[in-house]
C-alpha positions, 0 to 999 in steps of 0.5 A: 606602699606598705606590705598588707599584714593580712597577708601574713594570716592563713586564708582561713584564719583571715576569714574567720577573724574578718567574720568575727570582726563583723559580727562583732561591731556590725561592719562589712567585710572591707571595713572589718579588714581595714580595722584588723590592718589598723590594730597591727602596730597597736598590737605590736607595741603591746607585745614589746611592753613585755608581753601584754599579748602574743603576736599580732595575727596569732591564736590569741590575737584572733580571739581577743581582737573582736571582743576588745572591738566590741567592748570599745564600740560598746563604750563609745556608742552605747546607744547602738546597744551593743551590737553583736554581744 
C-alpha cells in the first residue's frame, strides 16, 4: 500500500486544507481528503516541469488548491452555480 501523502502535512494544515476544499466544492471531509491525495502526482509533475508550483503540501499548495478545484467545478458544472464561491 502506498503511504498516505496527507500524513506529511501537519495536523492543523491538513484540517485547514480539508475544510477549505469542503467549502470550495461542497463535498464531505472524506471526499475532500480523497481529492487532496489524488493531487499529489499532478502537483509534483508541475513542480518538476520547471517550478510551475511550489512543493505539494506547501503554503502555496494549501492556498491555491481549493481555488483550482473551485474553478474546475464551476467550469465542469456551471449549473451548480459556483458552489463555495
